C-alpha positions in Angstrom: 0.0 0.0 0.0 1.3 3.4 -0.9 1.9 5.4 2.2 0.3 8.7 3.0 1.2 11.2 0.2 3.2 13.4 2.5 5.2 15.0 -0.3 2.1 15.7 -2.3 0.6 17.5 0.7 3.8 19.4 1.5 4.2 20.8 -2.0 1.0 22.8 -1.6 2.4 24.9 1.1 5.9 25.1 -0.3 4.6 27.3 -3.1 4.1 30.1 -0.6 7.6 30.0 0.7 11.0 31.2 -0.4 13.1 28.9 -2.4 15.7 28.6 0.4 14.0 26.9 3.3 12.9 29.1 6.2 13.4 26.4 8.7 13.7 27.6 12.2 13.7 25.6 15.4 11.0 26.5 17.8 13.6 27.9 20.1 14.9 30.3 17.4 13.5 33.3 15.6 11.5 31.9 12.7 11.4 33.3 9.2 8.4 35.6 8.9 7.6 34.1 5.5 7.2 30.7 7.0 4.5 32.0 9.3 2.2 33.4 6.7 -1.4 32.2 6.5 -2.8 30.3 3.6 -5.1 33.0 2.2 -5.6 36.7 2.0 -8.9 38.5 2.0 -9.5 42.2 1.4 -11.9 44.2 3.5 -14.8 43.7 1.0 -14.0 40.0 0.7 -14.2 40.4 -3.1 -10.7 38.9 -3.8 -9.3 35.7 -2.3 -5.9 34.4 -3.2 -6.1 30.7 -2.3 -3.7 28.0 -1.6 -5.1 24.4 -1.6 -5.8 23.2 1.9 -3.2 20.7 2.9 -0.4 21.3 5.5 -0.6 24.8 6.9 2.4 27.1 7.1 2.6 26.4 10.8 2.7 22.7 10.1 5.5 23.1 7.6 7.4 25.1 10.0 7.1 22.3 12.5 8.2 19.7 9.9 11.3 21.7 9.0 12.1 22.1 12.7 11.9 18.4 13.4 15.7 17.7 13.3 16.4 20.4 16.0 13.4 20.1 18.3 13.8 18.3 21.7 12.4 14.8 22.0 9.8 16.0 24.6 8.5 18.7 22.2 8.2 16.1 19.3 6.1 13.9 21.6 3.9 16.9 22.6 3.4 17.9 19.0 2.6 14.3 18.0 -0.1 14.1 20.7 -1.6 17.4 19.5 -1.8 16.3 15.9 -3.3 13.0 17.0 -6.1 14.9 18.6 -6.5 16.9 15.4 -6.6 13.6 13.5 -3.8 14.7 11.2 -2.1 11.5 10.1 0.4 13.1 7.8 1.9 15.2 10.7 1.6 12.2 13.0 3.6 10.0 10.6 6.5 12.4 10.3 6.7 13.0 14.0 6.4 9.3 14.9 9.3 8.4 12.7 11.4 11.3 14.0 10.8 10.2 17.6 11.6 6.5 16.9 14.8 7.5 15.0 16.1 8.9 18.3 14.3 6.6 20.8 13.4 3.3 19.1 11.6 2.0 22.1 9.5 5.1 22.8 6.2 3.7 24.0 4.0 6.7 23.1 5.4 6.8 19.5 4.9 3.0 19.1 1.3 3.4 20.3 0.6 6.2 17.7 2.3 4.1 15.0 -0.1 1.3 15.6 -3.0 3.8 15.1 -1.5 5.0 11.9 -0.8 1.5 10.4 -1.9 -1.3 12.6 -1.1 -3.9 9.9 2.4 -2.6 9.2 5.2 -4.5 11.0 7.9 -2.5 12.8 10.9 -1.6 10.7 14.3 -1.4 12.3 16.1 1.9 13.0 18.1 2.9 9.9 15.8 1.0 7.5 15.0 4.1 5.4 18.6 5.2 5.2 19.6 1.7 4.0 16.7 1.7 1.5 17.9 5.0 0.1 21.4 3.8 -0.3 20.2 0.7 -2.2 18.1 2.9 -4.5 21.0 5.2 -5.2 23.2 2.2 -5.9 20.8 1.2 -8.7 19.3 -1.8 -6.8 15.7 -2.6 -7.4 13.7 -2.6 -4.1 10.3 -4.1 -3.2 9.3 -1.5 -0.7 8.9 1.3 -3.3 6.3 3.1 -1.1 8.9 3.8 1.5 11.2 5.6 -0.9 9.2 8.9 -0.9 9.1 8.6 2.9 12.9 8.7 2.9 12.9 11.6 0.4 10.7 13.7 2.6 12.9 13.0 5.6 15.8 14.4 3.6 13.8 17.5 2.6 12.8 18.2 6.2 16.4 18.0 7.1 17.2 20.7 4.5 18.7 18.2 2.0 16.2 18.5 -0.9 18.8 17.8 -3.6 19.4 14.4 -2.0 15.7 13.8 -2.0 15.6 14.6 -5.7 18.4 12.2 -6.5 16.7 9.3 -4.6 13.4 9.7 -6.4 15.1 10.2 -9.8 17.1 7.0 -9.2 14.0 5.1 -8.3 12.3 6.3 -11.5 15.4 5.6 -13.6 16.0 2.0 -12.3 12.5 0.7 -11.7 10.1 2.9 -13.8 12.1 3.6 -16.9 9.7 4.5 -19.7 6.7 3.6 -17.5 4.1 5.4 -15.4 5.8 6.8 -12.3 3.4 6.9 -9.4 5.6 9.3 -7.4 5.9 12.0 -10.0 4.1 14.5 -7.7 6.6 13.7 -4.9 9.4 14.3 -7.4 7.9 17.6 -8.5 7.7 18.8 -4.9 11.3 17.7 -4.2 12.5 19.6 -7.3 10.6 22.7 -6.2 12.2 22.5 -2.8 15.6 22.1 -4.4 15.0 25.3 -6.5 14.7 23.5 -9.8 11.4 25.1 -10.9 11.8 24.3 -14.6 11.8 20.6 -13.9 9.2 20.9 -11.2 6.8 22.7 -13.5 7.5 20.1 -16.2 6.7 17.3 -13.7 3.4 18.8 -12.7 2.5 19.6 -16.3 3.1 16.0 -17.1 0.7 15.0 -14.3 -2.0 17.4 -15.5 -1.8 16.1 -19.0 -1.5 12.4 -18.3 -4.8 10.6 -17.9 -3.0 7.7 -16.1 -3.1 10.0 -13.1 -6.4 10.3 -11.3 -8.7 13.3 -12.0 -8.0 14.7 -8.5 -4.3 14.5 -8.9 -4.5 16.1 -12.4 -6.6 18.9 -11.0 -4.3 19.4 -8.0 -1.3 19.7 -10.4 -3.1 22.2 -12.6 -3.9 24.3 -9.5 -0.3 24.2 -8.4 1.3 25.2 -11.7 0.4 29.0 -11.5 1.9 29.2 -8.1 5.0 27.4 -9.2 5.5 29.8 -12.1 5.1 32.8 -9.8 7.6 31.2 -7.4 10.0 30.7 -10.4 9.6 34.4 -11.1 10.4 35.4 -7.5 13.4 33.1 -7.4 14.7 34.8 -10.5 14.3 38.2 -8.7 16.3 36.7 -5.8 19.1 35.7 -8.0 19.1 39.1 -9.7 19.4 40.9 -6.3 22.1 38.5 -5.0 23.2 39.6 -1.5 22.0 43.2 -2.1 19.0 43.2 0.2 18.1 46.8 -0.6 17.8 45.8 -4.2 15.8 42.7 -3.2 13.3 44.8 -1.3 13.0 47.1 -4.4 12.3 44.2 -6.7 9.9 42.6 -4.3 8.0 45.9 -4.0 7.8 46.3 -7.8 6.5 42.7 -8.0 3.9 43.3 -5.3 2.8 46.5 -7.1 2.3 44.6 -10.3 0.5 41.7 -8.5 -1.1 43.2 -5.4 -3.5 40.3 -4.8 -1.1 37.5 -5.5 -0.2 35.5 -2.4 3.3 34.7 -3.6 3.9 38.5 -4.2 2.9 39.3 -0.7 5.0 36.6 0.9 8.0 37.6 -1.3 7.7 41.2 -0.2 7.6 40.2 3.5 10.5 37.8 3.0 12.6 40.6 1.3 11.9 43.0 4.2 12.7 40.2 6.6 16.1 39.4 5.0 16.9 43.1 5.0 16.0 43.3 8.7 13.6 46.1 8.0 11.1 44.9 10.5 9.4 48.3 11.1 8.4 48.2 7.4 7.1 44.6 7.9 5.0 45.8 10.8 3.7 48.8 8.9 2.7 46.6 5.9 1.0 43.9 8.1 -0.7 46.5 10.2 -2.1 48.0 7.0 -3.5 44.6 6.0 -4.8 44.1 9.5 -6.6 47.4 9.5 -8.0 46.7 6.0 -9.4 43.4 7.2 -11.1 45.0 10.2 -8.8 43.4 12.8 -10.8 40.1 13.1 -10.0 38.0 16.2 -8.7 35.1 14.1 -6.8 37.2 11.6 -4.5 34.7 9.8 -1.6 37.1 9.7 -1.5 37.6 13.4 1.3 35.1 14.1 3.4 36.7 11.4 2.8 40.1 12.8 3.7 38.9 16.3 7.0 37.5 15.0 7.7 40.8 13.2 7.3 42.7 16.5 9.6 40.1 18.1 12.2 40.6 15.4 11.9 44.4 15.8 12.7 43.9 19.5 9.4 45.4 20.5 9.0 42.9 23.2 5.9 44.1 25.0 3.8 44.3 21.9 5.0 40.9 20.7 4.2 39.4 24.1 0.7 40.9 23.9 0.0 39.4 20.5 1.4 36.0 21.4 -0.7 35.9 24.5 -3.8 36.8 22.3 -3.0 33.9 20.0 -2.4 31.5 22.9 -5.7 32.3 24.5 -7.7 32.2 21.2 -9.2 28.8 20.6 -10.0 29.8 17.0 -6.3 29.2 16.2 -5.2 25.6 15.8 -3.4 24.0 18.7 0.0 24.0 16.9 -0.2 27.7 16.3 -1.2 28.3 19.9 1.7 26.0 21.0 4.1 28.1 18.8 2.8 31.3 20.6 3.4 29.7 23.9 6.9 28.7 22.8 7.6 32.3 21.6 6.5 33.7 25.0 9.1 31.5 26.6 11.7 32.5 23.9 11.1 36.2 24.6 11.5 35.6 28.3 14.7 33.6 27.8 16.0 36.0 25.1 15.5 39.0 27.3 17.2 37.3 30.2 20.2 36.3 28.1 20.4 39.7 26.5 20.5 41.3 29.9 23.2 38.9 31.1 25.3 39.4 28.0 25.1 43.1 28.4 26.3 42.7 31.9 29.2 40.5 30.9 30.2 43.0 28.2 30.4 45.6 30.9 32.1 43.1 33.2 29.1 43.3 35.6 29.7 39.7 36.6 27.1 39.8 39.4 24.5 40.7 36.8 25.7 37.9 34.5 25.7 35.4 37.3 22.1 36.4 38.4 20.9 35.8 34.8 22.5 32.4 34.8 20.9 31.5 38.1 17.5 32.7 36.8 17.8 30.6 33.6 18.9 27.5 35.5 16.0 27.8 37.9 13.2 28.7 35.4 14.4 27.1 32.1 16.9 24.3 33.0 16.2 22.4 29.7 16.3 25.4 27.3 19.0 24.8 24.7 20.2 28.4 24.8 21.1 28.0 28.5 24.1 25.9 27.4 25.5 28.6 25.2 25.0 31.4 27.8 26.6 29.3 30.5 29.6 28.7 28.3 30.0 32.4 27.4 29.6 33.2 31.1 32.4 30.8 32.0 34.6 32.2 29.2 34.1 35.8 30.3 34.8 35.0 34.0 38.2 33.5 33.5 37.2 29.9 32.9 37.6 29.5 29.1 38.8 25.9 29.3 35.7 24.8 31.2 33.5 26.7 28.7 35.2 24.9 25.7 34.9 21.5 27.3 31.2 22.1 28.1 30.4 23.0 24.5 32.5 20.3 22.9 30.9 17.6 25.1 27.4 18.8 24.1 28.3 19.0 20.5 29.6 15.4 20.5 26.4 14.2 22.1 24.2 16.0 19.5 26.2 14.7 16.6 26.1 11.1 18.0 22.3 11.4 17.8 22.4 12.8 14.3 21.2 16.2 15.5 22.6 19.6 14.5 24.4 21.4 17.4 22.4 24.6 17.9 25.1 26.4 20.0 27.9 26.7 17.4 27.6 30.5 17.6 28.4 30.3 21.3 31.3 27.9 20.5 32.7 30.5 18.1 32.4 33.2 20.8 34.3 31.1 23.3 37.1 30.5 20.7 37.2 34.2 20.1 37.5 34.8 23.8 40.5 32.4 23.8 41.9 34.2 20.7 41.6 30.9 18.7 40.6 32.5 15.5 40.9 29.5 13.2 38.8 27.4 15.5 36.2 30.2 15.7 36.0 30.3 11.9 35.6 26.5 11.8 32.6 26.8 14.2 31.1 29.5 12.0 31.7 27.5 8.8 29.9 24.5 10.4 26.8 26.7 10.8 26.9 27.9 7.2 27.5 24.4 5.8 24.8 22.7 7.8 21.4 23.2 6.0 19.6 22.1 9.2 20.7 25.2 11.0 18.3 28.1 11.3 18.6 30.4 8.2 18.9 33.4 10.4 21.7 31.8 12.2 23.4 31.0 8.9 23.0 34.5 7.7 24.4 35.8 11.0 27.3 33.4 10.6 28.4 35.1 7.4 28.5 38.4 9.2 30.4 36.6 12.1 33.2 35.6 9.7 33.8 39.3 9.0 33.8 40.1 12.7 36.3 37.3 13.3 38.6 38.6 10.6 38.5 42.1 12.0 39.0 40.9 15.6 42.1 38.8 14.4 43.5 41.8 12.5 43.0 44.0 15.6 44.8 41.4 17.7 47.7 41.4 15.2 47.8 45.2 15.4 48.0 45.2 19.2 50.7 42.5 19.1 52.6 44.7 16.6 52.4 47.6 19.1 53.6 45.3 21.9 56.5 44.2 19.8 57.5 47.7 18.8 56.6 47.2 15.1 55.0 50.5 14.7 55.2 50.4 10.9 53.2 47.2 10.8 50.7 48.6 13.4 50.1 51.6 11.1 49.6 49.4 8.0 47.1 47.3 9.9 45.3 50.5 11.0 45.0 51.6 7.4 43.5 48.2 6.4 41.0 48.3 9.3 40.0 51.9 8.5 39.3 50.9 4.9 37.2 47.9 6.0 35.4 49.3 9.0 35.8 53.1 9.2 33.0 53.5 11.7 34.0 50.7 14.1 34.5 51.6 17.7 37.2 49.0 18.0 39.1 50.5 15.1 38.7 54.0 16.6 40.2 52.7 19.9 43.1 51.0 18.0 43.7 54.2 16.1 44.2 56.1 19.4 46.6 53.4 20.5 48.7 53.9 17.4 48.7 57.6 17.9 50.0 57.1 21.4 52.7 54.8 20.0 53.8 57.5 17.6 54.0 59.9 20.5 51.0 62.0 19.4 49.9 62.0 23.0 47.4 64.8 23.0 45.7 63.6 19.9 45.4 60.2 21.4 44.1 61.6 24.7 41.4 63.7 23.0 40.3 60.9 20.7 39.9 58.5 23.6 38.2 61.0 25.8 35.6 61.7 23.1 35.0 58.0 22.5 34.5 57.4 26.2 32.1 60.3 26.5 30.0 59.5 23.4 30.1 55.7 23.2 30.7 54.4 26.7 28.7 56.6 29.1 27.9 55.6 32.6 29.4 52.9 34.7 30.8 50.4 32.3 34.3 49.4 31.3 35.8 51.5 28.5 38.2 49.4 26.3 40.5 52.3 25.8 40.6 53.3 29.5 44.2 52.3 30.1 45.5 54.1 27.0 43.4 57.2 28.0 44.8 57.2 31.5 48.4 56.8 30.2 48.0 59.6 27.7 46.5 61.8 30.4 49.4 61.0 32.7 51.9 61.7 30.0 50.3 65.1 29.4 50.9 66.0 33.0 47.2 66.0 34.0 47.9 64.1 37.1 44.6 64.4 39.0 42.6 63.4 35.9 45.0 60.5 35.3 44.6 59.2 38.9 40.8 59.2 38.5 41.1 57.2 35.3 43.4 54.7 36.8 41.2 54.4 39.8 38.2 53.6 37.6 40.1 50.7 36.2 40.8 49.3 39.7 37.3 49.9 41.1 35.2 49.0 38.1 35.0 45.3 37.2 35.8 44.1 33.7 39.3 45.2 33.0 42.0 42.7 32.0 44.8 41.7 34.3 47.3 43.7 32.3 45.1 46.8 32.6 44.8 46.2 36.4 48.5 45.8 36.8 49.3 49.0 34.9 46.7 51.0 36.7 47.8 49.9 40.1 51.4 50.8 39.7 50.9 54.0 37.7 48.4 55.2 40.3 51.0 54.7 43.0 53.5 56.8 41.0 50.8 59.5 40.8 50.3 59.4 44.5 53.9 60.7 44.9 52.8 63.8 43.0 49.3 64.3 44.4 49.7 63.5 48.1 52.1 64.5 50.9 55.0 62.1 50.6 57.8 61.1 53.0 60.9 59.3 51.6 63.8 57.8 53.6 66.9 56.4 51.9 70.1 54.8 53.0 73.0 54.2 50.6 76.2 52.4 51.4 79.2 52.3 49.0 82.4 50.3 49.3 85.5 50.5 47.1 89.3 50.6 47.5 89.1 54.1 48.8 86.9 53.2 51.7 83.3 53.3 52.8 80.6 55.9 52.4 77.1 56.0 54.0 74.5 58.5 53.0 71.2 58.8 54.9 68.6 61.3 53.6 64.9 62.0 53.9 62.5 64.3 52.1 59.0 65.4 52.8 56.9 66.9 50.0 53.5 68.4 50.3 50.7 67.8 47.7 50.3 70.3 45.0 47.9 73.0 46.3 46.7 75.7 43.9 49.8 75.2 41.8 52.3 75.2 44.7 54.4 72.4 46.3 56.8 72.5 49.2 59.6 70.1 50.1 61.9 69.8 53.1 65.0 67.7 53.0 67.8 66.6 55.3 71.0 64.6 54.5 73.8 63.1 56.5 76.9 61.7 54.8 79.6 59.7 56.6 83.0 58.6 55.3 85.6 56.0 56.4 88.6 56.1 54.3 91.3 53.4 53.7 94.6 54.8 54.9 96.4 53.1 52.0 94.2 54.7 49.5 94.4 58.4 50.5 97.0 61.1 51.1 94.8 62.7 53.7 95.5 62.5 57.4 91.8 62.7 58.2 90.2 59.3 57.6 86.7 59.8 59.0 84.3 62.6 58.5 80.7 63.5 58.7 78.7 66.3 56.9 75.1 67.3 57.3 72.8 69.6 55.3 69.2 70.5 55.1 66.9 72.8 53.2 63.5 73.5 51.6 62.4 73.7 48.0 59.4 75.6 46.7 57.9 74.6 43.3 55.4 76.6 41.2 53.4 75.0 38.4 53.4 76.9 35.2 51.2 76.6 32.1 51.7 73.7 29.8 52.9 71.3 32.5 56.0 73.3 33.3 57.3 74.4 36.6 59.9 76.6 38.4 61.5 75.8 41.7 63.9 77.5 44.2 65.9 75.8 46.9 67.4 77.3 50.1 69.2 75.5 52.8 72.4 75.3 54.9 75.3 73.3 56.1 77.9 74.0 58.8 80.1 75.9 56.4 77.6 78.0 54.5 74.2 78.2 52.8 72.8 76.1 49.9 70.8 77.6 47.1 69.5 76.7 43.7 66.9 77.3 41.0 65.4 75.1 38.3 62.8 75.3 35.5 61.5 72.4 33.4 58.6 70.2 32.4 57.0 68.3 35.2 58.1 64.6 35.3 55.6 62.2 33.8 55.7 59.0 31.7 56.5 61.2 28.7 59.6 63.2 27.8 60.6 65.8 30.4 63.5 68.2 30.9 64.9 70.6 33.4 67.6 73.3 33.5 69.0 74.4 36.8 71.8 75.8 39.0 73.0 74.6 42.4 75.2 76.8 44.6 77.5 75.4 47.3 76.2 71.9 46.8 78.1 68.9 48.1 80.6 67.3 45.8 81.0 63.5 45.7 83.6 63.0 43.1 85.6 60.9 45.5 85.6 59.8 49.2 88.6 62.0 49.9 86.9 65.1 48.7 83.8 64.2 50.7 86.0 64.0 53.8 87.2 67.5 53.0 83.6 68.6 52.6 84.3 69.6 49.0 81.6 71.8 47.5 80.7 72.9 44.0 78.6 75.3 42.1 76.9 73.4 39.4 74.9 74.3 36.2 73.1 71.4 34.6 70.4 70.3 32.1 68.6 67.0 32.2 66.4 65.1 29.7 64.6 61.9 30.6 61.5 59.9 29.8 59.9 58.4 26.7 60.9 59.5 23.3 58.1 57.3 22.1 56.5 54.0 23.1 59.8 52.2 22.6 62.7 54.6 23.1 63.7 55.9 26.5 66.3 58.4 27.4 68.0 59.5 30.6 70.8 62.1 30.2 72.5 65.0 32.0 75.1 67.5 31.0 76.8 69.7 33.5 79.5 72.3 34.3 80.9 72.6 37.8 83.3 74.8 39.8 84.9 72.8 42.7 86.2 74.3 45.9 87.3 73.2 49.4 86.8 75.7 52.3 86.2 78.4 49.8 89.5 77.8 47.9 89.1 76.8 44.2 90.1 73.3 43.3 89.3 73.5 39.6 86.5 73.3 37.1 84.8 70.4 35.2 82.2 69.5 32.7 80.7 66.3 31.5 77.8 64.3 30.1 76.2 61.1 31.5 73.5 59.4 29.6 71.8 56.3 28.4 69.3 55.5 25.6 67.3 52.3 25.8 65.1 50.4 23.4 62.3 48.2 24.7 62.6 44.9 22.9 59.6 43.4 24.7 56.9 45.3 26.5 55.6 44.0 29.8 52.4 42.1 30.2 50.8 40.2 33.0 52.7 37.1 31.8 56.0 38.4 30.6 58.7 40.9 31.6 59.8 44.1 29.9 63.2 43.6 28.2 65.3 46.5 27.0 68.7 47.1 25.6 70.6 50.3 25.7 73.7 52.3 25.0 75.5 54.2 27.8 78.0 57.1 27.7 79.9 58.7 30.5 82.3 61.5 29.8 83.8 64.0 32.3 86.9 66.2 32.4 88.2 68.2 35.3 91.0 70.8 35.2 92.5 71.2 38.6 95.2 73.8 39.7 97.7 73.7 42.6 96.6 72.3 45.9 94.8 74.9 48.0 96.0 75.5 51.5 92.9 73.7 53.0 93.9 70.6 51.2 97.6 70.8 51.8 97.1 71.0 55.5 95.3 67.7 55.4 98.0 65.8 53.7 99.7 63.2 56.0 103.2 64.1 57.3 104.6 60.7 56.2 104.0 61.8 52.6 105.7 65.2 52.9 109.5 65.2 52.1 111.4 65.7 55.3 113.8 68.6 55.8 117.0 66.6 55.6 115.8 65.3 52.2 115.1 68.8 51.1 118.5 70.0 52.2 120.3 67.1 50.5 118.4 67.9 47.3 118.9 71.7 47.6 121.8 71.7 45.2 119.5 70.3 42.5 116.9 72.9 41.9 115.0 70.9 39.3 114.6 67.9 41.6 113.6 70.2 44.5 110.8 71.7 42.4 109.6 68.4 41.0 109.0 66.7 44.3 106.2 68.9 45.6 104.8 69.4 42.1 104.5 65.6 41.6 102.9 65.3 45.0 100.4 68.0 44.2 99.4 66.1 41.0 98.9 62.8 42.8 96.8 64.4 45.5 94.7 66.3 43.0 94.1 63.1 41.0 93.1 61.2 44.1 90.5 63.9 44.8 89.1 64.3 41.3 89.5 61.9 38.4 90.8 64.2 35.6 89.2 62.1 32.8 86.4 59.6 32.6 85.5 58.3 29.2 83.2 55.2 28.9 81.0 53.6 26.2 78.9 50.6 27.1 75.9 48.4 26.3 73.4 47.1 28.8 70.3 44.9 29.1 67.6 45.4 31.6 64.7 43.0 32.5 61.9 44.5 34.6 58.7 42.8 35.9 55.9 43.7 38.2 55.4 40.3 39.7 52.0 41.0 41.3 50.2 43.8 43.1 53.0 44.0 45.8 56.3 43.0 44.2 58.3 44.4 41.3 61.9 43.9 40.4 64.6 44.3 37.8 68.0 42.9 36.9 70.6 44.6 34.7 73.9 43.7 33.2 76.3 45.6 31.0 79.7 45.9 29.6 81.6 49.0 28.7 85.0 50.1 27.4 86.9 52.5 29.6 88.7 54.6 27.1 90.7 56.4 29.8 92.0 53.2 31.2 92.0 51.2 27.9 90.1 48.3 29.7 86.9 46.3 29.1 84.8 46.4 32.2 81.3 45.2 33.3 78.5 46.2 35.6 75.5 44.5 37.2 72.6 45.6 39.2 69.4 44.2 40.8 66.5 45.8 42.6 63.2 45.0 44.2 60.1 47.0 45.4 57.5 45.8 47.8 54.3 47.7 48.7 53.2 47.2 52.2 50.0 49.0 51.2 48.8 51.4 48.6 50.6 54.2 50.5 53.7 52.5 51.8 56.7 51.2 49.8 60.0 49.5 50.6 62.8 49.1 48.1 66.3 47.8 47.8 69.1 47.9 45.2 72.5 46.4 44.8 75.0 47.5 42.1 78.5 46.5 41.1 81.0 48.3 38.8 84.2 46.4 38.0 86.2 49.7 37.6 86.4 51.9 40.7 88.3 55.2 40.2 89.8 55.6 43.7 93.5 56.5 43.1 93.1 54.9 39.6 93.4 51.5 41.2 90.7 49.9 39.0 89.2 48.0 41.9 85.5 47.3 41.8 82.8 49.4 43.5 79.8 47.9 45.4 76.8 50.1 46.2 73.7 49.0 48.2 70.6 51.1 48.7 67.5 50.6 50.8 64.7 52.9 51.4 61.0 53.5 51.9 58.2 55.8 50.9 55.0 56.7 52.6 52.1 58.7 51.2 49.8 60.6 53.5 
């Protein structure tokens, strides 16, 4: 017995639909065209565009959703259609249930109702039958072949359905009457081959071997098929240009205002173009024209249009109206009930995702708990849970969750409906190829919702842009500014209005040292695009640019927002915490205490100093300082009789902020032998480039331990340059000219330059240290005269030629003059190295280990031109924050070439200190 003519019934409704199936799972947004009613009536009921009564649009939507519907929903639908005495729908649903659960008692019961004499066929029977037909084998159960074909079509594989039916005709009905020609005609129409479909139905209409009813049905279908062929041609003509598609659909509707296919085509075009307000306007016009009847057939379509337009409240009202209206069939009312759930779930998820994007994890967690409580079996819960895990630092768990669910679905032959969430998780993990693979799986699976497949095409573009942005930021991290700029140009051509591209543009400007331009761009983006309490992706760059412009109070607020507002990365948090601490030193009263110990061949030196600085107040800042310096000289390394000494000084400094981030300062103080004084002007220190020019009077001289013991002083003019030349190059340099004296007697003059320029090979992140290499230069020259009396009086007696030696040498005037002259030169050289000339290379590794600890190590080599030797240096340091306002630090340095009496012995220097902000 030939089974129920499912294909013949399905073809009736297919004429009203787009050529590409509008299949949508009940849990997803359906195509509006798939929800259209079977007829249209004008307000005077004079014109009726009819579609033969068979499967309704709602029934077809259910059929096309069968592969993705949960088993429980399939059973529920089967029971509804049993009550409606709809054996065609019952047959499809029974077979779908038994394919997943062969022993399902309810499906087996309904199967006996459908065909009590038919024996049970094993699972996989139809698939095996189809393979045999395609292989050219003649089969006895020819009636089951169309059943297999319809299962392929409902799974979105109409071309395979066509091949099965054509193989059956070719191998078992060649040149004969083919009883399944109507089924083949439908399959061809679903596959988009309207020319052959029309030919098949034309053959049925003209062949008297087919019954009169079948011939009449075919004749009735032919006009609709031809109109569908016309609309398909318009679709191909428009291509992916949805604006053109809408224009062509509108022209077709204007030419055929009462044709059902023209109306559905116009709604489909607006639907594809996402122009839902126009869909609503059009349908509301039809509704008004019809007099708004209680069972208006377009009401479900209108409800879905409001849903697509995100007018949730209106959509809810319409779906509730449909659900409560018994005039609608149970399946339509069930769909309305489902959509009410979908709106609820969709709004919950939208709220949760918005919270996660703003790093409001409490809001995201509340959404997850609500969904788990109210909709534990909803398929979208899985995707949201995975995204929540990925956004909250558990990307591995998120990936494992989705991969396990995907494997389970595929093992049951079902499409995995959360591939978009899988792509998002891969994006969160910066696995771009894997994200693309997940998106391609959506596009290539015809069982996936068409809207999801269309969105997947857009998602591919998003993945490409995200990957390119990631490459750009990596280029900035690696110091490849030229590549970063090339990437920016590409992004600007592809997405000129993208907020992500605008943020990246500002980062590039900052890298090229256009600090003010970057700051203004970022500030505008934050104000216009990220208002309110939400994380701004460019916040760290904005805070850094503001800091570098000397706007310290503003910068501190911006860094504080990063620390106090959830959602920022670990790298942003690390930068913000340490930069804000540096700002505290400028914005709050600060006390520092420092102890430095130095040891070399000349002896030991200990310097203890402390400084208290007020906060800036109305452009003024005051500092007070005190210093005590102690010396213990090695008797073998000095000509002086005094081996120990102590000197103390103290003073105050007043600074005045000037326009443009500049300042001027004056210092006054004293020490036992006189006053201290100085002036300085410059650019306030910040992470950018800063400079200063100044003069110090009667300042302590530390050119050697011996001159320190003598309380040597100097007047010193200097200029300094330090900070960032750009994002990669750092400079720290000072040039000076000094006038040396001891107890008011001139010792000589000197000048020199000390500097270093470093290049950052690798920027610091949460996981890796900063690595830089640099060039160092030290050059100084001092011209000293005869020993002043204050120094001569300190020379040890043992080193002064005794009188008898002088008498013995009196006869030789040249020798007599040479002795004291040579002695003077040696003493002067022990006080002040006449020439220092060094060129070196160094490498520095710095890392902020966590919120409390930071450290660095440094190693270098240099060539001492003055000594013609190759030397080396090494240093290490650490910082530890007891709290946000208290810091301890320590450093240890070694230089293999000390300059005490030109011995060349090494110099050790240790430094410990602390800082407190009030």
